[in-house]
N, C-alpha and C positions, 0 to 999 in steps of 0.2 A: 564688669561687663562693658562696652561700648556699643553704642547704636549707629549704624552704619548705612543705613539706607535710607534715614531722616538729612544725615551730614552729606552723606551724595549730593540730595537734592539741594544743597546751600551751599554747597561746594568747598564742603572742607572734609579732613579726614574721618574724623570721631567727636562723639557727643557724649560724654559721660553719662549712664543712665539715671543719676541723680538729678541733673538738669531740668528734663522734664518737666518732673514730677513737683519739684520746685515750683519752678515758674508756676504750675497749674496751680498751684497751693496759693500763689499768688495773687493770679488772676482771681482765681475765686473770691478770695478775702477780699479784696478790691471791687470786684462788681456788685458783692451783696452788703460788705458792712459801711463802705462811703455813703452809698446811696441812703441808707439806714441814717448815719448819723448825718448828714444833710438834714434829713425831713427833721430828726429831731431839735438840733437846730435850729432850724426856721418854727419849727412849732415853736419854743420857748421864746424867740423874738418876739413871735407875734401872740403870744400868751402874755410878756411884759408889757405889749402895747396896749393892749387891751385893758391890762389892769390898771396903767395909767390914767387910763379913759382920758389922752390928748386925741382928737381926732387930726393932728398930723403925726401922732406917732402910732396909729394905728393903721394909717394911709402906710407910711415906712415897712412899719411891720409886714404889710400883707403884701407889698411890693418885694420885700427879702423874702420872704415866705416862698412866693412864686418862681422868684430864679433859684432858689435852691430846690424847689421842688424840679423848675425842669432841668438843672445842671445833673440830679439824682437821677433822672429819667436817663442824660447822656451817659451818664458814668455807666447805667445797667445795661445799657446796649450800644458799648464799645466793641465789646468782643464782637456782638453779629455785625457790626458795623464792618470793621477790620476785615472779618472772614469774606463780608461779601466785595471790599474792594478787592481783596487780594484776588478770590477768584473771576471776578472782571477783568482785574489786569490780565493775570493767567491767560484767561479766552482771549482777551483783545491780541496779547502779544506772543502768541502761541506756543506759549510755554508747555510745558506738560503738566497739565494743570491735577492730577494724579497726586505726583509726588510735592507738589507745593502745598496743594489741601490736606496731605496726611500730615505732613511737614506742621502744620499749621492748627490741626487737631493733634497731636502728637502734644506741643507745647502748652494749647489753650487748656485742651479736657485730655489730655492723659490718657489718652482712649486703649493704649497699645499697638497705636497704628504706628510706631520706626519700627 
Protein backbone atom coordinates (compact mmCIF):
# COMPACT_ATOMS: atom_id res chain seq x y z
CA UNK A 1 0.00 0.00 0.00
CA UNK A 2 1.24 3.53 -0.75
CA UNK A 3 0.87 6.79 1.13
CA UNK A 4 -0.32 9.56 -1.15
CA UNK A 5 -1.14 12.48 1.13
CA UNK A 6 2.36 12.98 2.48
CA UNK A 7 3.93 12.21 -0.87
CA UNK A 8 2.02 15.08 -2.47
CA UNK A 9 3.36 17.47 0.17
CA UNK A 10 6.93 16.76 -0.84
CA UNK A 11 6.27 16.63 -4.57
CA UNK A 12 6.42 12.94 -5.41
CA UNK A 13 3.72 10.49 -6.44
CA UNK A 14 3.92 7.85 -3.72
CA UNK A 15 5.85 6.68 -0.69
CA UNK A 16 6.00 3.03 0.43
CA UNK A 17 4.16 2.55 3.70
CA UNK A 18 7.15 0.88 5.37
CA UNK A 19 9.46 3.87 4.82
CA UNK A 20 7.95 6.14 7.52
CA UNK A 21 7.86 3.22 9.97
CA UNK A 22 11.52 2.36 9.42
CA UNK A 23 12.53 6.03 9.52
CA UNK A 24 10.67 6.52 12.79
CA UNK A 25 12.42 3.55 14.38
CA UNK A 26 15.84 4.77 13.23
CA UNK A 27 15.17 8.28 14.56
CA UNK A 28 14.05 6.96 17.96
CA UNK A 29 17.10 4.69 18.26
CA UNK A 30 19.43 7.56 17.39
CA UNK A 31 17.57 9.94 19.70
CA UNK A 32 17.83 7.69 22.76
CA UNK A 33 20.72 5.24 22.28
CA UNK A 34 23.38 7.69 21.09
CA UNK A 35 23.03 10.09 24.06
CA UNK A 36 23.14 7.18 26.52
CA UNK A 37 26.28 5.82 24.86
CA UNK A 38 27.90 9.27 24.87
CA UNK A 39 27.20 9.67 28.60
CA UNK A 40 28.51 6.17 29.37
CA UNK A 41 31.72 6.72 27.39
CA UNK A 42 32.17 10.11 29.07
CA UNK A 43 31.76 8.52 32.49
CA UNK A 44 34.29 5.83 31.61
CA UNK A 45 36.81 8.45 30.47
CA UNK A 46 36.28 10.45 33.63
CA UNK A 47 36.58 7.30 35.75
CA UNK A 48 39.89 6.39 34.10
CA UNK A 49 41.21 9.89 34.74
CA UNK A 50 40.17 9.82 38.40
CA UNK A 51 41.74 6.42 39.00
CA UNK A 52 45.01 7.64 37.42
CA UNK A 53 45.04 10.35 40.13
CA UNK A 54 46.86 12.86 37.96
CA UNK A 55 45.52 16.39 38.01
CA UNK A 56 46.09 16.97 34.28
CA UNK A 57 44.25 13.78 33.31
CA UNK A 58 41.36 14.60 35.64
CA UNK A 59 40.94 18.04 34.04
CA UNK A 60 41.12 16.51 30.57
CA UNK A 61 38.58 13.83 31.60
CA UNK A 62 36.22 16.50 32.91
CA UNK A 63 36.44 18.46 29.68
CA UNK A 64 35.82 15.34 27.61
CA UNK A 65 32.84 14.43 29.77
CA UNK A 66 31.32 17.90 29.42
CA UNK A 67 31.77 17.84 25.63
CA UNK A 68 30.10 14.44 25.43
CA UNK A 69 27.25 15.54 27.71
CA UNK A 70 26.60 18.59 25.51
CA UNK A 71 26.75 16.42 22.39
CA UNK A 72 24.30 13.97 23.99
CA UNK A 73 21.85 16.79 24.75
CA UNK A 74 22.12 18.09 21.18
CA UNK A 75 21.52 14.62 19.72
CA UNK A 76 18.51 14.15 22.01
CA UNK A 77 16.96 17.47 21.02
CA UNK A 78 17.82 17.41 17.31
CA UNK A 79 14.34 16.12 16.39
CA UNK A 80 12.68 18.99 18.24
CA UNK A 81 15.07 21.49 16.69
CA UNK A 82 14.40 20.19 13.15
CA UNK A 83 10.64 20.25 13.75
CA UNK A 84 10.86 23.84 15.00
CA UNK A 85 12.93 24.91 11.98
CA UNK A 86 10.51 23.28 9.53
CA UNK A 87 7.55 24.97 11.21
CA UNK A 88 9.25 28.37 11.20
CA UNK A 89 10.30 28.04 7.57
CA UNK A 90 6.86 26.84 6.51
CA UNK A 91 5.25 29.82 8.24
CA UNK A 92 7.80 32.28 6.84
CA UNK A 93 7.51 31.10 3.25
CA UNK A 94 3.74 30.87 3.33
CA UNK A 95 3.77 27.20 2.37
CA UNK A 96 0.98 24.89 3.45
CA UNK A 97 2.10 24.36 7.03
CA UNK A 98 -0.28 21.48 7.73
CA UNK A 99 0.96 19.24 4.93
CA UNK A 100 4.65 19.78 5.73
CA UNK A 101 4.10 19.30 9.46
CA UNK A 102 2.00 16.20 8.88
CA UNK A 103 4.66 14.77 6.58
CA UNK A 104 7.38 15.45 9.15
CA UNK A 105 5.27 13.85 11.89
CA UNK A 106 4.67 10.90 9.60
CA UNK A 107 8.37 10.21 9.18
CA UNK A 108 9.62 11.10 12.66
CA UNK A 109 6.82 9.89 14.91
CA UNK A 110 4.91 7.55 12.54
CA UNK A 111 1.69 8.74 14.14
CA UNK A 112 -0.58 7.76 11.27
CA UNK A 113 -0.90 11.28 9.85
CA UNK A 114 0.26 10.08 6.46
